[in-house]
N, C-alpha and C positions, 0 to 999 in steps of 0.2 A: 245566124241572126235568132231563129228558133231559140237555138240554144241561152242565147242572155233572154232569152222571157224568163225561162224554164229555169234558168240559173237566179233571176231577178226572182221573182216568186218563191223560190226556195227561200232566198233569205229573208223576205220580206215576212213569212209567215215562220221563220226560227228568232227573226226579232220579236214580234206579236206574243211568240208563247215565251219567250224569253221574260219581255216586262209581264207579261202576265203572272208569270211565276212567281217572279220576285215583289209582285206589291202583294198580292197572297200571301207570302213570306212573314212581309212585313206589319201584314192587316193580323195575322198570325201570332203578333209576340205577345206577349204575357209577365207583368213585373209581378212578383209575390214578396211580400214583404214578413219577415219570422216575426211573428211576436214578442219574442223571448231576448234573442239578441239584436234585432233589427236590420238584421244583412240583409238584402235588396239582392231576389234572383231573378234571372230575366230564362225563361222559357219559352222556344217555340212550336209549335203545335201540338204540344203533350202538357197536363198540368203536374205541376210537381205537388206532390202531398208532405212533403219532410224537408224543413233546411238540410241543407248539406254540409253546415258548420256543425250546427248542436241536435239536430233530429227531430227538434221539434215540430208539430203541425203548422202548416203555411196556411196563410189568407190573405185574399186579394189584397194589392195595395196600390 
């Protein structure tokens, strides 16, 4: 009986951590728009500084 409580607690902790990591990943997404070619680039957990298509500096958009 105790073993089920331990495994149940571990599963609950893992599910809660998974939800928190997912919410952090969604909240950290940024969309950048290239001022020259107009392409939209979506980055996660970092800032892109140049467009991957034409190499122009990016601005937030």
